[in-house]
mmCIF file of the N, C-alpha and C atoms, coordinates in Angstrom:
data_MODEL
# 
_entry.id   MODEL 
# 
loop_
_atom_site.group_PDB 
_atom_site.id 
_atom_site.type_symbol 
_atom_site.label_atom_id 
_atom_site.label_alt_id 
_atom_site.label_comp_id 
_atom_site.label_asym_id 
_atom_site.label_entity_id 
_atom_site.label_seq_id 
_atom_site.pdbx_PDB_ins_code 
_atom_site.Cartn_x 
_atom_site.Cartn_y 
_atom_site.Cartn_z 
_atom_site.occupancy 
_atom_site.B_iso_or_equiv 
_atom_site.pdbx_formal_charge 
_atom_site.auth_seq_id 
_atom_site.auth_comp_id 
_atom_site.auth_asym_id 
_atom_site.auth_atom_id 
_atom_site.pdbx_PDB_model_num 
ATOM 1   N N  . MET A 1 1  ? 80.431 11.918  -19.432 1.00 0.00 ? 1  MET A N  1 
ATOM 2   C CA . MET A 1 1  ? 81.244 11.125  -19.190 1.00 0.00 ? 1  MET A CA 1 
ATOM 3   C C  . MET A 1 1  ? 81.305 10.534  -17.696 1.00 0.00 ? 1  MET A C  1 
ATOM 4   N N  . GLU A 1 2  ? 81.948 11.274  -16.813 1.00 0.00 ? 2  GLU A N  1 
ATOM 5   C CA . GLU A 1 2  ? 81.901 10.825  -15.360 1.00 0.00 ? 2  GLU A CA 1 
ATOM 6   C C  . GLU A 1 2  ? 80.300 10.631  -14.847 1.00 0.00 ? 2  GLU A C  1 
ATOM 7   N N  . PHE A 1 3  ? 79.545 11.361  -15.142 1.00 0.00 ? 3  PHE A N  1 
ATOM 8   C CA . PHE A 1 3  ? 77.902 10.996  -14.883 1.00 0.00 ? 3  PHE A CA 1 
ATOM 9   C C  . PHE A 1 3  ? 77.508 9.575   -15.205 1.00 0.00 ? 3  PHE A C  1 
ATOM 10  N N  . ASN A 1 4  ? 77.713 9.246   -16.548 1.00 0.00 ? 4  ASN A N  1 
ATOM 11  C CA . ASN A 1 4  ? 77.442 7.749   -16.827 1.00 0.00 ? 4  ASN A CA 1 
ATOM 12  C C  . ASN A 1 4  ? 78.202 6.861   -15.955 1.00 0.00 ? 4  ASN A C  1 
ATOM 13  N N  . PHE A 1 5  ? 79.323 7.139   -15.573 1.00 0.00 ? 5  PHE A N  1 
ATOM 14  C CA . PHE A 1 5  ? 80.259 6.071   -14.752 1.00 0.00 ? 5  PHE A CA 1 
ATOM 15  C C  . PHE A 1 5  ? 79.547 5.763   -13.575 1.00 0.00 ? 5  PHE A C  1 
ATOM 16  N N  . LEU A 1 6  ? 79.423 7.229   -12.786 1.00 0.00 ? 6  LEU A N  1 
ATOM 17  C CA . LEU A 1 6  ? 78.474 7.224   -11.785 1.00 0.00 ? 6  LEU A CA 1 
ATOM 18  C C  . LEU A 1 6  ? 77.157 6.606   -11.591 1.00 0.00 ? 6  LEU A C  1 
ATOM 19  N N  . LEU A 1 7  ? 76.324 6.876   -12.699 1.00 0.00 ? 7  LEU A N  1 
ATOM 20  C CA . LEU A 1 7  ? 74.992 6.374   -12.901 1.00 0.00 ? 7  LEU A CA 1 
ATOM 21  C C  . LEU A 1 7  ? 75.145 4.975   -12.828 1.00 0.00 ? 7  LEU A C  1 
ATOM 22  N N  . ASN A 1 8  ? 76.063 3.885   -13.577 1.00 0.00 ? 8  ASN A N  1 
ATOM 23  C CA . ASN A 1 8  ? 76.251 2.687   -13.625 1.00 0.00 ? 8  ASN A CA 1 
ATOM 24  C C  . ASN A 1 8  ? 76.732 1.935   -12.332 1.00 0.00 ? 8  ASN A C  1 
ATOM 25  N N  . LEU A 1 9  ? 77.082 2.912   -11.246 1.00 0.00 ? 9  LEU A N  1 
ATOM 26  C CA . LEU A 1 9  ? 77.114 2.228   -9.894  1.00 0.00 ? 9  LEU A CA 1 
ATOM 27  C C  . LEU A 1 9  ? 75.986 1.997   -9.229  1.00 0.00 ? 9  LEU A C  1 
ATOM 28  N N  . ILE A 1 10 ? 74.903 2.345   -9.547  1.00 0.00 ? 10 ILE A N  1 
ATOM 29  C CA . ILE A 1 10 ? 73.465 2.080   -9.161  1.00 0.00 ? 10 ILE A CA 1 
ATOM 30  C C  . ILE A 1 10 ? 73.202 0.624   -9.834  1.00 0.00 ? 10 ILE A C  1 
ATOM 31  N N  . ASP A 1 11 ? 72.937 -0.205  -8.993  1.00 0.00 ? 11 ASP A N  1 
ATOM 32  C CA . ASP A 1 11 ? 72.534 -1.659  -9.516  1.00 0.00 ? 11 ASP A CA 1 
ATOM 33  C C  . ASP A 1 11 ? 71.023 -1.528  -10.094 1.00 0.00 ? 11 ASP A C  1 
ATOM 34  N N  . SER A 1 12 ? 70.081 -1.015  -9.496  1.00 0.00 ? 12 SER A N  1 
ATOM 35  C CA . SER A 1 12 ? 68.730 -1.154  -9.892  1.00 0.00 ? 12 SER A CA 1 
ATOM 36  C C  . SER A 1 12 ? 68.453 -0.251  -11.409 1.00 0.00 ? 12 SER A C  1 
ATOM 37  N N  . GLN A 1 13 ? 68.224 -0.810  -12.383 1.00 0.00 ? 13 GLN A N  1 
ATOM 38  C CA . GLN A 1 13 ? 67.679 -0.237  -13.414 1.00 0.00 ? 13 GLN A CA 1 
ATOM 39  C C  . GLN A 1 13 ? 66.733 0.873   -13.412 1.00 0.00 ? 13 GLN A C  1 
ATOM 40  N N  . LYS A 1 14 ? 65.763 0.451   -12.402 1.00 0.00 ? 14 LYS A N  1 
ATOM 41  C CA . LYS A 1 14 ? 64.603 1.276   -12.159 1.00 0.00 ? 14 LYS A CA 1 
ATOM 42  C C  . LYS A 1 14 ? 65.283 2.643   -11.456 1.00 0.00 ? 14 LYS A C  1 
ATOM 43  N N  . GLU A 1 15 ? 66.328 2.490   -10.489 1.00 0.00 ? 15 GLU A N  1 
ATOM 44  C CA . GLU A 1 15 ? 66.637 3.954   -10.217 1.00 0.00 ? 15 GLU A CA 1 
ATOM 45  C C  . GLU A 1 15 ? 67.328 4.523   -10.869 1.00 0.00 ? 15 GLU A C  1 
ATOM 46  N N  . ARG A 1 16 ? 68.382 3.915   -11.670 1.00 0.00 ? 16 ARG A N  1 
ATOM 47  C CA . ARG A 1 16 ? 68.657 4.559   -13.051 1.00 0.00 ? 16 ARG A CA 1 
ATOM 48  C C  . ARG A 1 16 ? 68.101 5.135   -13.791 1.00 0.00 ? 16 ARG A C  1 
ATOM 49  N N  . GLU A 1 17 ? 66.768 4.771   -14.013 1.00 0.00 ? 17 GLU A N  1 
ATOM 50  C CA . GLU A 1 17 ? 65.688 5.412   -14.912 1.00 0.00 ? 17 GLU A CA 1 
ATOM 51  C C  . GLU A 1 17 ? 65.021 6.508   -14.454 1.00 0.00 ? 17 GLU A C  1 
ATOM 52  N N  . ALA A 1 18 ? 65.148 6.335   -12.870 1.00 0.00 ? 18 ALA A N  1 
ATOM 53  C CA . ALA A 1 18 ? 64.192 7.297   -12.345 1.00 0.00 ? 18 ALA A CA 1 
ATOM 54  C C  . ALA A 1 18 ? 65.011 8.524   -12.465 1.00 0.00 ? 18 ALA A C  1 
ATOM 55  N N  . VAL A 1 19 ? 66.632 8.299   -12.037 1.00 0.00 ? 19 VAL A N  1 
ATOM 56  C CA . VAL A 1 19 ? 67.399 9.684   -12.284 1.00 0.00 ? 19 VAL A CA 1 
ATOM 57  C C  . VAL A 1 19 ? 67.127 10.359  -13.287 1.00 0.00 ? 19 VAL A C  1 
ATOM 58  N N  . LEU A 1 20 ? 67.256 9.810   -14.518 1.00 0.00 ? 20 LEU A N  1 
ATOM 59  C CA . LEU A 1 20 ? 67.455 9.857   -16.197 1.00 0.00 ? 20 LEU A CA 1 
ATOM 60  C C  . LEU A 1 20 ? 66.014 10.803  -16.091 1.00 0.00 ? 20 LEU A C  1 
ATOM 61  N N  . LYS A 1 21 ? 64.782 10.540  -15.317 1.00 0.00 ? 21 LYS A N  1 
ATOM 62  C CA . LYS A 1 21 ? 63.676 11.174  -15.608 1.00 0.00 ? 21 LYS A CA 1 
ATOM 63  C C  . LYS A 1 21 ? 63.525 12.802  -15.369 1.00 0.00 ? 21 LYS A C  1 
ATOM 64  N N  . TYR A 1 22 ? 64.572 12.948  -14.440 1.00 0.00 ? 22 TYR A N  1 
ATOM 65  C CA . TYR A 1 22 ? 64.775 14.689  -14.433 1.00 0.00 ? 22 TYR A CA 1 
ATOM 66  C C  . TYR A 1 22 ? 64.953 15.067  -15.612 1.00 0.00 ? 22 TYR A C  1 
ATOM 67  N N  . VAL A 1 23 ? 64.440 16.565  -15.775 1.00 0.00 ? 23 VAL A N  1 
ATOM 68  C CA . VAL A 1 23 ? 64.608 17.155  -17.220 1.00 0.00 ? 23 VAL A CA 1 
ATOM 69  C C  . VAL A 1 23 ? 66.120 18.178  -16.890 1.00 0.00 ? 23 VAL A C  1 
ATOM 70  N N  . ARG A 1 24 ? 66.254 18.744  -16.009 1.00 0.00 ? 24 ARG A N  1 
ATOM 71  C CA . ARG A 1 24 ? 67.302 19.488  -15.898 1.00 0.00 ? 24 ARG A CA 1 
ATOM 72  C C  . ARG A 1 24 ? 68.457 19.001  -15.039 1.00 0.00 ? 24 ARG A C  1 
ATOM 73  N N  . GLY A 1 25 ? 69.917 18.703  -15.836 1.00 0.00 ? 25 GLY A N  1 
ATOM 74  C CA . GLY A 1 25 ? 70.878 18.438  -15.472 1.00 0.00 ? 25 GLY A CA 1 
ATOM 75  C C  . GLY A 1 25 ? 71.145 18.419  -14.087 1.00 0.00 ? 25 GLY A C  1 
ATOM 76  N N  . ILE A 1 26 ? 70.982 19.465  -13.269 1.00 0.00 ? 26 ILE A N  1 
ATOM 77  C CA . ILE A 1 26 ? 71.161 19.781  -12.195 1.00 0.00 ? 26 ILE A CA 1 
ATOM 78  C C  . ILE A 1 26 ? 70.491 18.772  -11.297 1.00 0.00 ? 26 ILE A C  1 
ATOM 79  N N  . ASP A 1 27 ? 69.166 18.574  -11.556 1.00 0.00 ? 27 ASP A N  1 
ATOM 80  C CA . ASP A 1 27 ? 68.141 17.644  -10.952 1.00 0.00 ? 27 ASP A CA 1 
ATOM 81  C C  . ASP A 1 27 ? 68.770 16.078  -10.792 1.00 0.00 ? 27 ASP A C  1 
ATOM 82  N N  . GLN A 1 28 ? 69.471 15.871  -12.236 1.00 0.00 ? 28 GLN A N  1 
ATOM 83  C CA . GLN A 1 28 ? 69.753 14.360  -12.683 1.00 0.00 ? 28 GLN A CA 1 
ATOM 84  C C  . GLN A 1 28 ? 71.101 14.514  -11.529 1.00 0.00 ? 28 GLN A C  1 
ATOM 85  N N  . LYS A 1 29 ? 71.952 15.263  -11.290 1.00 0.00 ? 29 LYS A N  1 
ATOM 86  C CA . LYS A 1 29 ? 72.943 15.205  -10.429 1.00 0.00 ? 29 LYS A CA 1 
ATOM 87  C C  . LYS A 1 29 ? 72.503 14.834  -9.176  1.00 0.00 ? 29 LYS A C  1 
ATOM 88  N N  . ARG A 1 30 ? 71.677 15.557  -8.533  1.00 0.00 ? 30 ARG A N  1 
ATOM 89  C CA . ARG A 1 30 ? 71.414 15.480  -6.780  1.00 0.00 ? 30 ARG A CA 1 
ATOM 90  C C  . ARG A 1 30 ? 70.341 14.111  -7.223  1.00 0.00 ? 30 ARG A C  1 
ATOM 91  N N  . ALA A 1 31 ? 69.663 13.753  -7.475  1.00 0.00 ? 31 ALA A N  1 
ATOM 92  C CA . ALA A 1 31 ? 68.997 12.683  -7.765  1.00 0.00 ? 31 ALA A CA 1 
ATOM 93  C C  . ALA A 1 31 ? 70.233 11.420  -7.748  1.00 0.00 ? 31 ALA A C  1 
ATOM 94  N N  . LEU A 1 32 ? 71.084 11.573  -8.604  1.00 0.00 ? 32 LEU A N  1 
ATOM 95  C CA . LEU A 1 32 ? 72.311 10.572  -8.527  1.00 0.00 ? 32 LEU A CA 1 
ATOM 96  C C  . LEU A 1 32 ? 72.739 10.256  -7.263  1.00 0.00 ? 32 LEU A C  1 
ATOM 97  N N  . LEU A 1 33 ? 73.424 11.584  -6.796  1.00 0.00 ? 33 LEU A N  1 
ATOM 98  C CA . LEU A 1 33 ? 74.082 11.906  -5.584  1.00 0.00 ? 33 LEU A CA 1 
ATOM 99  C C  . LEU A 1 33 ? 72.907 11.419  -4.489  1.00 0.00 ? 33 LEU A C  1 
ATOM 100 N N  . SER A 1 34 ? 71.977 11.364  -4.295  1.00 0.00 ? 34 SER A N  1 
ATOM 101 C CA . SER A 1 34 ? 71.288 11.115  -3.223  1.00 0.00 ? 34 SER A CA 1 
ATOM 102 C C  . SER A 1 34 ? 70.969 9.507   -2.791  1.00 0.00 ? 34 SER A C  1 
ATOM 103 N N  . ARG A 1 35 ? 71.265 9.139   -3.914  1.00 0.00 ? 35 ARG A N  1 
ATOM 104 C CA . ARG A 1 35 ? 70.646 7.283   -4.268  1.00 0.00 ? 35 ARG A CA 1 
ATOM 105 C C  . ARG A 1 35 ? 72.439 6.720   -4.133  1.00 0.00 ? 35 ARG A C  1 
ATOM 106 N N  . LEU A 1 36 ? 73.787 7.344   -4.622  1.00 0.00 ? 36 LEU A N  1 
ATOM 107 C CA . LEU A 1 36 ? 74.991 7.195   -4.352  1.00 0.00 ? 36 LEU A CA 1 
ATOM 108 C C  . LEU A 1 36 ? 75.162 7.138   -2.933  1.00 0.00 ? 36 LEU A C  1 
ATOM 109 N N  . LEU A 1 37 ? 74.726 8.064   -2.278  1.00 0.00 ? 37 LEU A N  1 
ATOM 110 C CA . LEU A 1 37 ? 75.121 8.179   -1.034  1.00 0.00 ? 37 LEU A CA 1 
ATOM 111 C C  . LEU A 1 37 ? 74.264 7.168   0.180   1.00 0.00 ? 37 LEU A C  1 
ATOM 112 N N  . ALA A 1 38 ? 73.247 6.687   -0.247  1.00 0.00 ? 38 ALA A N  1 
ATOM 113 C CA . ALA A 1 38 ? 72.179 6.198   0.286   1.00 0.00 ? 38 ALA A CA 1 
ATOM 114 C C  . ALA A 1 38 ? 72.686 4.639   0.481   1.00 0.00 ? 38 ALA A C  1 
ATOM 115 N N  . GLN A 1 39 ? 73.570 4.469   -0.873  1.00 0.00 ? 39 GLN A N  1 
ATOM 116 C CA . GLN A 1 39 ? 73.948 2.953   -1.100  1.00 0.00 ? 39 GLN A CA 1 
ATOM 117 C C  . GLN A 1 39 ? 75.114 2.602   -0.417  1.00 0.00 ? 39 GLN A C  1 
ATOM 118 N N  . HIS A 1 40 ? 75.752 3.959   -0.266  1.00 0.00 ? 40 HIS A N  1 
ATOM 119 C CA . HIS A 1 40 ? 77.281 4.017   0.586   1.00 0.00 ? 40 HIS A CA 1 
ATOM 120 C C  . HIS A 1 40 ? 76.808 3.879   1.994   1.00 0.00 ? 40 HIS A C  1 
ATOM 121 N N  . VAL A 1 41 ? 76.301 4.650   2.592   1.00 0.00 ? 41 VAL A N  1 
ATOM 122 C CA . VAL A 1 41 ? 75.941 4.552   3.905   1.00 0.00 ? 41 VAL A CA 1 
ATOM 123 C C  . VAL A 1 41 ? 75.412 3.126   4.399   1.00 0.00 ? 41 VAL A C  1 
ATOM 124 N N  . CYS A 1 42 ? 74.230 2.719   3.619   1.00 0.00 ? 42 CYS A N  1 
ATOM 125 C CA . CYS A 1 42 ? 73.747 1.299   4.391   1.00 0.00 ? 42 CYS A CA 1 
ATOM 126 C C  . CYS A 1 42 ? 75.097 0.322   3.775   1.00 0.00 ? 42 CYS A C  1 
ATOM 127 N N  . SER A 1 43 ? 75.929 0.639   2.951   1.00 0.00 ? 43 SER A N  1 
ATOM 128 C CA . SER A 1 43 ? 76.746 -0.610  2.645   1.00 0.00 ? 43 SER A CA 1 
ATOM 129 C C  . SER A 1 43 ? 77.784 -0.493  3.600   1.00 0.00 ? 43 SER A C  1 
ATOM 130 N N  . THR A 1 44 ? 77.880 0.897   4.395   1.00 0.00 ? 44 THR A N  1 
ATOM 131 C CA . THR A 1 44 ? 79.146 0.588   5.687   1.00 0.00 ? 44 THR A CA 1 
ATOM 132 C C  . THR A 1 44 ? 78.402 0.395   6.875   1.00 0.00 ? 44 THR A C  1 
ATOM 133 N N  . VAL A 1 45 ? 77.228 0.768   6.842   1.00 0.00 ? 45 VAL A N  1 
ATOM 134 C CA . VAL A 1 45 ? 76.335 0.123   8.292   1.00 0.00 ? 45 VAL A CA 1 
ATOM 135 C C  . VAL A 1 45 ? 76.327 -1.218  8.125   1.00 0.00 ? 45 VAL A C  1 
ATOM 136 N N  . LEU A 1 46 ? 75.912 -2.027  7.094   1.00 0.00 ? 46 LEU A N  1 
ATOM 137 C CA . LEU A 1 46 ? 75.307 -3.230  7.009   1.00 0.00 ? 46 LEU A CA 1 
ATOM 138 C C  . LEU A 1 46 ? 76.822 -4.163  7.023   1.00 0.00 ? 46 LEU A C  1 
ATOM 139 N N  . GLY A 1 47 ? 77.869 -3.596  6.367   1.00 0.00 ? 47 GLY A N  1 
ATOM 140 C CA . GLY A 1 47 ? 79.407 -4.274  5.957   1.00 0.00 ? 47 GLY A CA 1 
ATOM 141 C C  . GLY A 1 47 ? 78.937 -5.263  4.561   1.00 0.00 ? 47 GLY A C  1 
ATOM 142 N N  . ALA A 1 48 ? 77.713 -5.004  3.853   1.00 0.00 ? 48 ALA A N  1 
ATOM 143 C CA . ALA A 1 48 ? 77.638 -5.594  2.282   1.00 0.00 ? 48 ALA A CA 1 
ATOM 144 C C  . ALA A 1 48 ? 76.750 -4.523  1.758   1.00 0.00 ? 48 ALA A C  1 
ATOM 145 N N  . ARG A 1 49 ? 77.032 -4.881  0.398   1.00 0.00 ? 49 ARG A N  1 
ATOM 146 C CA . ARG A 1 49 ? 76.208 -4.324  -0.676  1.00 0.00 ? 49 ARG A CA 1 
ATOM 147 C C  . ARG A 1 49 ? 75.154 -4.570  -0.301  1.00 0.00 ? 49 ARG A C  1 
ATOM 148 N N  . PRO A 1 50 ? 74.128 -3.228  -0.238  1.00 0.00 ? 50 PRO A N  1 
ATOM 149 C CA . PRO A 1 50 ? 72.609 -3.130  -0.180  1.00 0.00 ? 50 PRO A CA 1 
ATOM 150 C C  . PRO A 1 50 ? 71.935 -3.313  -1.711  1.00 0.00 ? 50 PRO A C  1 
ATOM 151 N N  . VAL A 1 51 ? 70.635 -4.131  -1.310  1.00 0.00 ? 51 VAL A N  1 
ATOM 152 C CA . VAL A 1 51 ? 69.608 -3.840  -2.530  1.00 0.00 ? 51 VAL A CA 1 
ATOM 153 C C  . VAL A 1 51 ? 68.767 -2.896  -1.890  1.00 0.00 ? 51 VAL A C  1 
ATOM 154 N N  . ILE A 1 52 ? 68.925 -1.456  -2.216  1.00 0.00 ? 52 ILE A N  1 
ATOM 155 C CA . ILE A 1 52 ? 67.468 -0.764  -2.029  1.00 0.00 ? 52 ILE A CA 1 
ATOM 156 C C  . ILE A 1 52 ? 66.555 -0.584  -2.848  1.00 0.00 ? 52 ILE A C  1 
ATOM 157 N N  . GLU A 1 53 ? 65.251 -0.857  -2.328  1.00 0.00 ? 53 GLU A N  1 
ATOM 158 C CA . GLU A 1 53 ? 63.974 -0.979  -3.138  1.00 0.00 ? 53 GLU A CA 1 
ATOM 159 C C  . GLU A 1 53 ? 63.104 -0.031  -2.513  1.00 0.00 ? 53 GLU A C  1 
ATOM 160 N N  . ARG A 1 54 ? 62.060 0.123   -3.104  1.00 0.00 ? 54 ARG A N  1 
ATOM 161 C CA . ARG A 1 54 ? 61.226 1.396   -2.483  1.00 0.00 ? 54 ARG A CA 1 
ATOM 162 C C  . ARG A 1 54 ? 59.497 0.625   -2.650  1.00 0.00 ? 54 ARG A C  1 
ATOM 163 N N  . THR A 1 55 ? 59.321 1.436   -1.222  1.00 0.00 ? 55 THR A N  1 
ATOM 164 C CA . THR A 1 55 ? 57.514 1.034   -1.019  1.00 0.00 ? 55 THR A CA 1 
ATOM 165 C C  . THR A 1 55 ? 56.804 1.550   -1.985  1.00 0.00 ? 55 THR A C  1 
ATOM 166 N N  . ALA A 1 56 ? 55.577 1.319   -2.147  1.00 0.00 ? 56 ALA A N  1 
ATOM 167 C CA . ALA A 1 56 ? 54.673 1.662   -2.937  1.00 0.00 ? 56 ALA A CA 1 
ATOM 168 C C  . ALA A 1 56 ? 54.474 3.234   -2.512  1.00 0.00 ? 56 ALA A C  1 
ATOM 169 N N  . GLY A 1 57 ? 54.896 3.793   -1.563  1.00 0.00 ? 57 GLY A N  1 
ATOM 170 C CA . GLY A 1 57 ? 54.701 5.228   -1.370  1.00 0.00 ? 57 GLY A CA 1 
ATOM 171 C C  . GLY A 1 57 ? 56.321 5.667   -1.694  1.00 0.00 ? 57 GLY A C  1 
ATOM 172 N N  . ARG A 1 58 ? 57.359 5.227   -2.513  1.00 0.00 ? 58 ARG A N  1 
ATOM 173 C CA . ARG A 1 58 ? 58.420 5.320   -2.983  1.00 0.00 ? 58 ARG A CA 1 
ATOM 174 C C  . ARG A 1 58 ? 59.471 5.892   -1.688  1.00 0.00 ? 58 ARG A C  1 
ATOM 175 N N  . LYS A 1 59 ? 59.198 5.168   -0.696  1.00 0.00 ? 59 LYS A N  1 
ATOM 176 C CA . LYS A 1 59 ? 60.341 5.384   0.513   1.00 0.00 ? 59 LYS A CA 1 
ATOM 177 C C  . LYS A 1 59 ? 61.208 4.498   0.433   1.00 0.00 ? 59 LYS A C  1 
ATOM 178 N N  . PRO A 1 60 ? 62.646 4.694   0.434   1.00 0.00 ? 60 PRO A N  1 
ATOM 179 C CA . PRO A 1 60 ? 63.597 3.614   0.264   1.00 0.00 ? 60 PRO A CA 1 
ATOM 180 C C  . PRO A 1 60 ? 63.712 2.940   1.389   1.00 0.00 ? 60 PRO A C  1 
ATOM 181 N N  . PHE A 1 61 ? 64.043 1.457   1.260   1.00 0.00 ? 61 PHE A N  1 
ATOM 182 C CA . PHE A 1 61 ? 64.423 0.454   2.259   1.00 0.00 ? 61 PHE A CA 1 
ATOM 183 C C  . PHE A 1 61 ? 65.668 -0.439  1.663   1.00 0.00 ? 61 PHE A C  1 
ATOM 184 N N  . VAL A 1 62 ? 65.948 -1.100  2.637   1.00 0.00 ? 62 VAL A N  1 
ATOM 185 C CA . VAL A 1 62 ? 67.158 -2.143  2.699   1.00 0.00 ? 62 VAL A CA 1 
ATOM 186 C C  . VAL A 1 62 ? 66.266 -3.564  2.274   1.00 0.00 ? 62 VAL A C  1 
ATOM 187 N N  . ALA A 1 63 ? 66.521 -3.879  0.879   1.00 0.00 ? 63 ALA A N  1 
ATOM 188 C CA . ALA A 1 63 ? 65.533 -5.187  0.939   1.00 0.00 ? 63 ALA A CA 1 
ATOM 189 C C  . ALA A 1 63 ? 66.346 -6.590  1.418   1.00 0.00 ? 63 ALA A C  1 
ATOM 190 N N  . ASN A 1 64 ? 67.786 -6.504  1.285   1.00 0.00 ? 64 ASN A N  1 
ATOM 191 C CA . ASN A 1 64 ? 68.416 -7.824  1.758   1.00 0.00 ? 64 ASN A CA 1 
ATOM 192 C C  . ASN A 1 64 ? 69.703 -7.520  2.783   1.00 0.00 ? 64 ASN A C  1 
ATOM 193 N N  . ARG A 1 65 ? 68.688 -7.190  4.265   1.00 0.00 ? 65 ARG A N  1 
ATOM 194 C CA . ARG A 1 65 ? 69.505 -7.013  5.045   1.00 0.00 ? 65 ARG A CA 1 
ATOM 195 C C  . ARG A 1 65 ? 69.720 -8.433  5.859   1.00 0.00 ? 65 ARG A C  1 
ATOM 196 N N  . PRO A 1 66 ? 71.491 -8.142  6.151   1.00 0.00 ? 66 PRO A N  1 
ATOM 197 C CA . PRO A 1 66 ? 71.643 -9.578  6.611   1.00 0.00 ? 66 PRO A CA 1 
ATOM 198 C C  . PRO A 1 66 ? 70.697 -10.026 7.600   1.00 0.00 ? 66 PRO A C  1 
ATOM 199 N N  . GLN A 1 67 ? 70.563 -11.456 7.845   1.00 0.00 ? 67 GLN A N  1 
ATOM 200 C CA . GLN A 1 67 ? 69.870 -11.946 9.354   1.00 0.00 ? 67 GLN A CA 1 
ATOM 201 C C  . GLN A 1 67 ? 70.682 -11.654 10.381  1.00 0.00 ? 67 GLN A C  1 
ATOM 202 N N  . ASP A 1 68 ? 71.873 -11.579 10.358  1.00 0.00 ? 68 ASP A N  1 
ATOM 203 C CA . ASP A 1 68 ? 72.737 -11.334 11.602  1.00 0.00 ? 68 ASP A CA 1 
ATOM 204 C C  . ASP A 1 68 ? 73.048 -9.873  11.894  1.00 0.00 ? 68 ASP A C  1 
ATOM 205 N N  . SER A 1 69 ? 72.545 -9.011  11.427  1.00 0.00 ? 69 SER A N  1 
ATOM 206 C CA . SER A 1 69 ? 72.490 -7.836  11.421  1.00 0.00 ? 69 SER A CA 1 
ATOM 207 C C  . SER A 1 69 ? 72.060 -7.209  12.650  1.00 0.00 ? 69 SER A C  1 
ATOM 208 N N  . PRO A 1 70 ? 72.802 -6.088  13.602  1.00 0.00 ? 70 PRO A N  1 
ATOM 209 C CA . PRO A 1 70 ? 71.984 -5.699  14.570  1.00 0.00 ? 70 PRO A CA 1 
ATOM 210 C C  . PRO A 1 70 ? 70.936 -4.868  14.506  1.00 0.00 ? 70 PRO A C  1 
ATOM 211 N N  . HIS A 1 71 ? 70.698 -4.304  13.156  1.00 0.00 ? 71 HIS A N  1 
ATOM 212 C CA . HIS A 1 71 ? 70.041 -3.284  12.665  1.00 0.00 ? 71 HIS A CA 1 
ATOM 213 C C  . HIS A 1 71 ? 68.705 -3.918  12.040  1.00 0.00 ? 71 HIS A C  1 
ATOM 214 N N  . ARG A 1 72 ? 67.771 -4.042  13.229  1.00 0.00 ? 72 ARG A N  1 
ATOM 215 C CA . ARG A 1 72 ? 66.448 -4.628  12.584  1.00 0.00 ? 72 ARG A CA 1 
ATOM 216 C C  . ARG A 1 72 ? 65.862 -3.960  11.339  1.00 0.00 ? 72 ARG A C  1 
ATOM 217 N N  . ASN A 1 73 ? 66.084 -2.674  11.523  1.00 0.00 ? 73 ASN A N  1 
ATOM 218 C CA . ASN A 1 73 ? 65.486 -2.125  10.262  1.00 0.00 ? 73 ASN A CA 1 
ATOM 219 C C  . ASN A 1 73 ? 66.181 -0.569  10.114  1.00 0.00 ? 73 ASN A C  1 
ATOM 220 N N  . ILE A 1 74 ? 66.322 -0.319  8.856   1.00 0.00 ? 74 ILE A N  1 
ATOM 221 C CA . ILE A 1 74 ? 67.254 0.909   8.711   1.00 0.00 ? 74 ILE A CA 1 
ATOM 222 C C  . ILE A 1 74 ? 66.402 1.819   7.675   1.00 0.00 ? 74 ILE A C  1 
ATOM 223 N N  . ASN A 1 75 ? 65.829 3.002   8.167   1.00 0.00 ? 75 ASN A N  1 
ATOM 224 C CA . ASN A 1 75 ? 65.052 3.948   7.647   1.00 0.00 ? 75 ASN A CA 1 
ATOM 225 C C  . ASN A 1 75 ? 65.862 5.173   7.302   1.00 0.00 ? 75 ASN A C  1 
ATOM 226 N N  . PHE A 1 76 ? 65.751 5.833   6.292   1.00 0.00 ? 76 PHE A N  1 
ATOM 227 C CA . PHE A 1 76 ? 66.810 7.045   5.568   1.00 0.00 ? 76 PHE A CA 1 
ATOM 228 C C  . PHE A 1 76 ? 65.804 7.609   4.655   1.00 0.00 ? 76 PHE A C  1 
ATOM 229 N N  . ASN A 1 77 ? 66.271 9.005   4.536   1.00 0.00 ? 77 ASN A N  1 
ATOM 230 C CA . ASN A 1 77 ? 65.749 9.720   3.489   1.00 0.00 ? 77 ASN A CA 1 
ATOM 231 C C  . ASN A 1 77 ? 66.830 10.874  3.295   1.00 0.00 ? 77 ASN A C  1 
ATOM 232 N N  . VAL A 1 78 ? 66.859 11.029  1.742   1.00 0.00 ? 78 VAL A N  1 
ATOM 233 C CA . VAL A 1 78 ? 67.712 11.992  1.057   1.00 0.00 ? 78 VAL A CA 1 
ATOM 234 C C  . VAL A 1 78 ? 67.106 13.108  0.780   1.00 0.00 ? 78 VAL A C  1 
ATOM 235 N N  . SER A 1 79 ? 67.206 14.531  1.364   1.00 0.00 ? 79 SER A N  1 
ATOM 236 C CA . SER A 1 79 ? 66.100 15.710  0.272   1.00 0.00 ? 79 SER A CA 1 
ATOM 237 C C  . SER A 1 79 ? 67.202 16.030  -0.572  1.00 0.00 ? 79 SER A C  1 
ATOM 238 N N  . HIS A 1 80 ? 66.830 16.302  -1.901  1.00 0.00 ? 80 HIS A N  1 
ATOM 239 C CA . HIS A 1 80 ? 67.526 17.153  -2.539  1.00 0.00 ? 80 HIS A CA 1 
ATOM 240 C C  . HIS A 1 80 ? 66.716 18.616  -3.273  1.00 0.00 ? 80 HIS A C  1 
ATOM 241 N N  . GLU A 1 81 ? 65.691 18.945  -2.565  1.00 0.00 ? 81 GLU A N  1 
ATOM 242 C CA . GLU A 1 81 ? 64.910 19.805  -2.852  1.00 0.00 ? 81 GLU A CA 1 
ATOM 243 C C  . GLU A 1 81 ? 66.133 21.422  -2.809  1.00 0.00 ? 81 GLU A C  1 
ATOM 244 N N  . GLY A 1 82 ? 65.604 22.439  -3.850  1.00 0.00 ? 82 GLY A N  1 
ATOM 245 C CA . GLY A 1 82 ? 66.592 23.501  -3.483  1.00 0.00 ? 82 GLY A CA 1 
ATOM 246 C C  . GLY A 1 82 ? 67.741 23.800  -3.896  1.00 0.00 ? 82 GLY A C  1 
ATOM 247 N N  . ASP A 1 83 ? 67.981 24.789  -3.535  1.00 0.00 ? 83 ASP A N  1 
ATOM 248 C CA . ASP A 1 83 ? 69.564 25.099  -4.185  1.00 0.00 ? 83 ASP A CA 1 
ATOM 249 C C  . ASP A 1 83 ? 70.263 25.179  -2.778  1.00 0.00 ? 83 ASP A C  1 
# 
């Protein structure tokens, strides 16, 4: 129940599908948490809700950075390997 609520906080259908591709529940939760953390941090830094997309190499980036933002680019990564 809570998992689905949190999953629906992710705007991108592709990102939601990527979370659900993990077989083990714990891996789905890690993937979900990493996306929510990235979304929250980017939102806090930019002062606006970010649209996070991925490069061909699957690296995340903010696609809608405000023009007046002092941040030219935001590079980030969240690893959720291991226990």
